[in-house]
C-alpha positions in Angstrom: 0.1 0.2 -0.2 0.7 3.4 -0.3 1.6 5.8 2.3 0.3 8.9 0.7 -3.0 7.8 0.1 -4.4 10.5 -2.3 -1.9 9.8 -4.8 -3.8 7.0 -6.2 -6.8 8.5 -6.8 -5.2 11.5 -8.6 -3.1 9.2 -11.3 -6.5 7.5 -11.5 -8.3 10.4 -12.2 -5.5 11.4 -15.1 -5.1 8.2 -16.9 -8.8 7.9 -16.6 -8.8 11.4 -18.3 -5.5 10.3 -20.5 -8.2 7.2 -21.5 -11.6 9.1 -22.4 -9.2 11.7 -24.5 -8.0 8.4 -26.6 -11.5 6.9 -27.2 -12.2 8.9 -30.6 -8.7 8.0 -31.9 -8.8 4.2 -30.5 -6.7 4.9 -28.4 -6.4 2.8 -24.8 -10.1 1.5 -26.1 -9.7 -1.4 -27.0 -7.1 -3.2 -25.0 -7.2 -6.9 -25.8 -7.5 -6.0 -29.9 -4.6 -4.2 -29.7 -2.6 -6.4 -27.9 -3.5 -9.1 -30.7 -3.0 -6.4 -33.6 0.4 -5.4 -32.0 2.1 -8.3 -29.5 5.5 -6.0 -29.2 5.9 -2.9 -29.0 7.8 -0.9 -31.6 11.5 0.6 -30.5 11.5 3.1 -32.9 14.4 1.4 -34.8 13.6 -1.3 -37.5 17.2 -2.5 -37.2 16.3 -2.9 -32.9 13.1 -4.7 -33.7 14.8 -7.0 -35.8 17.6 -7.7 -33.5 15.1 -8.2 -31.0 13.1 -10.9 -33.0 9.5 -10.2 -31.8 9.0 -6.6 -33.8 9.9 -4.7 -30.6 10.0 -4.9 -27.1 7.5 -7.8 -25.4 4.6 -7.0 -23.8 4.1 -8.2 -20.3 7.9 -7.9 -19.6 10.6 -5.6 -17.9 13.4 -4.7 -20.3 16.6 -3.1 -18.7 18.2 -0.3 -21.2 21.7 -1.3 -19.7 23.8 1.9 -20.3 25.7 4.1 -18.1 24.5 7.7 -17.6 24.6 9.8 -21.1 24.6 6.7 -22.9 21.7 6.7 -24.8 19.3 4.8 -22.6 17.2 7.7 -22.1 16.6 9.1 -25.6 16.0 5.1 -27.0 13.5 5.4 -24.2 11.9 8.6 -25.8 12.2 7.3 -29.1 10.5 3.8 -28.3 7.4 6.4 -26.4 6.8 7.8 -29.8 6.7 5.0 -32.0 4.4 3.7 -29.2 2.5 6.4 -29.8 2.7 6.7 -33.4 1.1 3.4 -33.7 -2.2 4.5 -31.3 -0.8 3.6 -27.6 -0.8 4.9 -24.7 2.3 5.8 -22.8 3.6 6.9 -19.4 7.2 8.1 -17.8 7.5 7.6 -14.5 10.4 10.1 -13.6 12.1 9.5 -10.0 14.6 12.5 -10.3 12.3 14.7 -12.0 14.8 14.7 -15.2 12.5 14.3 -17.6 12.8 17.8 -20.3 9.0 17.9 -22.2 11.0 20.2 -24.8 13.3 17.5 -25.6 10.9 14.5 -25.4 8.7 16.7 -28.2 11.8 17.1 -30.5 12.3 13.4 -30.5 8.6 12.8 -31.3 6.8 12.3 -28.0 3.5 13.7 -28.0 3.2 15.4 -24.5 -0.6 15.2 -25.2 -0.4 11.0 -24.9 2.2 11.2 -22.3 1.1 10.7 -18.7 4.2 11.8 -16.6 4.4 10.7 -13.0 6.9 11.8 -10.0 7.0 9.0 -7.1 9.1 10.2 -4.2 11.3 6.7 -3.9 12.5 3.6 -6.0 9.3 1.3 -4.2 6.9 3.9 -4.9 8.0 4.2 -8.2 7.6 0.2 -8.8 4.3 -0.1 -7.0 2.9 2.7 -9.5 4.8 0.7 -12.4 2.9 -2.0 -11.3 -0.6 -0.4 -10.9 -0.3 1.5 -14.1 0.7 -2.7 -15.7 -2.6 -3.9 -14.0 -4.9 -0.9 -15.5 -4.2 -2.6 -18.9 -4.5 0.7 -21.0 -0.8 1.5 -21.0 1.3 0.1 -24.1 4.6 1.5 -23.0 5.6 2.9 -19.6 9.3 3.8 -19.0 10.4 3.3 -15.5 13.4 6.2 -15.0 15.0 5.3 -11.6 17.6 8.1 -11.9 21.4 7.7 -11.5 21.3 6.8 -7.6 18.8 4.6 -6.4 19.2 1.2 -5.9 16.5 -0.6 -6.9 14.5 -3.4 -4.5 15.0 -6.5 -6.1 11.9 -8.4 -4.6 9.6 -5.8 -5.9 11.3 -5.7 -9.3 10.2 -9.8 -9.1 6.6 -8.3 -8.3 6.6 -6.2 -11.0 7.8 -8.5 -13.4 4.9 -11.5 -12.5 2.6 -8.7 -12.5 3.1 -7.2 -16.0 3.3 -10.8 -17.3 0.1 -12.1 -16.0 -1.4 -8.6 -17.5 0.1 -8.9 -20.3 -0.5 -5.4 -22.2 2.4 -3.2 -21.1 5.7 -2.8 -22.2 8.1 -1.9 -19.6 11.6 -0.2 -19.8 14.0 0.3 -17.3 16.0 3.2 -16.7 18.7 2.1 -14.2 22.6 3.8 -14.5 22.9 2.4 -10.4 21.1 -0.3 -10.3 21.6 -2.1 -13.6 23.3 -5.5 -12.0 19.7 -5.5 -9.6 17.7 -5.0 -13.0 19.5 -7.0 -14.8 18.8 -10.1 -12.8 15.0 -10.0 -12.8 14.3 -8.0 -16.7 13.1 -10.5 -19.1 15.2 -8.7 -21.7 18.5 -6.7 -21.1 19.7 -4.6 -24.1 23.2 -3.2 -23.8 24.0 0.0 -25.4 27.6 0.9 -26.3 29.0 4.1 -27.6 31.1 3.5 -30.9 31.4 7.1 -32.5 30.4 10.5 -31.8 28.2 12.1 -34.7 29.0 15.6 -35.5 27.9 18.4 -37.9 30.9 20.4 -38.6 32.3 20.7 -35.2 29.5 20.4 -33.2 28.1 17.3 -32.2 24.3 16.3 -32.7 24.0 12.7 -31.3 26.0 9.2 -31.0 26.2 6.0 -32.6 25.5 3.0 -30.1 25.8 -0.4 -30.9 22.4 -1.8 -29.0 23.6 -5.7 -28.4 20.3 -8.1 -27.2 22.3 -10.1 -24.1 19.0 -11.0 -22.6 15.5 -12.4 -24.3 13.2 -15.0 -22.7 11.2 -15.0 -25.0 13.1 -15.0 -28.5 16.9 -16.6 -29.5 19.3 -13.3 -27.9 22.1 -12.1 -29.5 20.9 -9.9 -32.2 22.5 -6.3 -32.5 21.8 -3.1 -33.7 23.2 0.1 -34.9 21.2 3.1 -33.9 21.9 6.8 -34.5 20.7 8.4 -31.3 20.0 12.4 -32.0 20.4 14.7 -28.9 17.1 16.6 -28.1 18.7 19.9 -29.7 18.0 18.7 -33.3 16.1 16.2 -35.2 12.8 17.6 -34.9 14.1 21.5 -35.3 16.3 21.1 -38.1 15.3 17.7 -40.4 18.9 17.9 -42.5 20.6 17.1 -38.8 20.5 13.8 -39.6 21.2 13.5 -43.2 24.3 15.8 -42.5 25.7 14.4 -39.7 29.1 12.0 -40.0 30.7 9.9 -36.9 33.9 10.8 -35.6 35.8 8.5 -33.5 35.7 8.7 -29.5 39.0 9.8 -29.1 38.3 12.6 -31.7 35.5 14.3 -29.7 35.2 18.5 -30.9 34.2 20.5 -28.4 30.8 21.2 -27.6 29.8 25.2 -28.5 26.8 26.9 -27.3 25.3 27.9 -30.1 21.9 29.5 -28.3 20.1 29.4 -24.6 
């Protein structure tokens, strides 16, 4: 049980408002039919969908985006939510440290109108709220962002994984730079991100190229890899030429960052 009783009614009201708003667009209105039509949630990257062997993140599962801070996990999570929304799904972000930047999310393709943002007080509440959202059956994909310092409890994660498996409707992406080892034991899917190059336009960094390795997948053959170009939030939506003009630079040849606007 949550110690702060008003949290759940408030969250329930926000979720119901989101659902009602989506009825006209068939978002969140027919969960069983949507699950049958889309057994997986797209990642936003066709090569990673193929590497996962299931056309994306599996529903009813915890998926760990295993990367150090700044390694591209948040960007990949945002593009995955954007892809889920484009497919007609409802999404949520549990933001423990309050670091989600709405402007960056928008630039990476996330529609804030279809994103439920929750700010838990601690890891235990974050995990419990993730379970509550999964149990609702209305959320297609959620991001459980445990921050850079929090260490989640394995028993709570085990319960969350079991609940998601029983509901079978929600794909939960976990960001936990400090708790990667704990989450990695519980997660049904583990994708490791390794930076291989910076992406640059002239002397300005605009993103990073990463190798995404599927090192664990309980429901498919693991071992697939994908090369992803992950752009910083300051470019892709504002200037569509950024992606076409960017070229890789070796990691040891990192250009200086320049502030071009504030």
